[in-house]
N, C-alpha and C positions, 0 to 999 in steps of 0.2 A: 806487157804484163796484164793489160785490160782484157786481152783475148782469153785468158784463163778463166775469167769470170763467166763468160758465155760458153765456154767449151762443153760443160755438161749438158747444156740446153741443146746444142747442135748434135751431140752424140745420141740424145734421146730420139731424134728424128732421122738420123743418118741411115738407119737400116730400113726405113719405111719406103714403100714404092709410091705412096701418096705424095704429091708435090707439097712443099712447105707452105705455099700460099693457101692451099686447101685446109691445112691444119690451122693456119691463122684465121681463116674464115669461120671455121667451126668453133674455135676458141672465142672469137668475137661474138658469134651467135649465142653461145652458151653463157657468156658473161652478161649479155643484154637481155636475157629472158628471165622471167620470174621463177619458173618451175623447171628450167632445163629444157632439153630437146631430146625426143626419142631417137634411139640409135637407128631405127628404121627410116626416119626422116632424113637423117644424115646420109645413110647409104643411098637413098633415092636421089638426093640433091647432088651428091658427088659422083654417082654412077659407079659405086663400088659394091662389092658383096659384103654381107654381114657374116662374120665368123663368130660362132658361139662356142 
């Protein structure tokens, strides 16, 4: 039954081609910064393209 609590969280990231560890890294950085992080910095750090 505990699996159902986390089910929506994993569905959120299931269609992403970005590894889950990268998502956790970005969330960690976002939480620990005072003013957030620019999306261009995230794209450079992870080596992904920015889609607008």
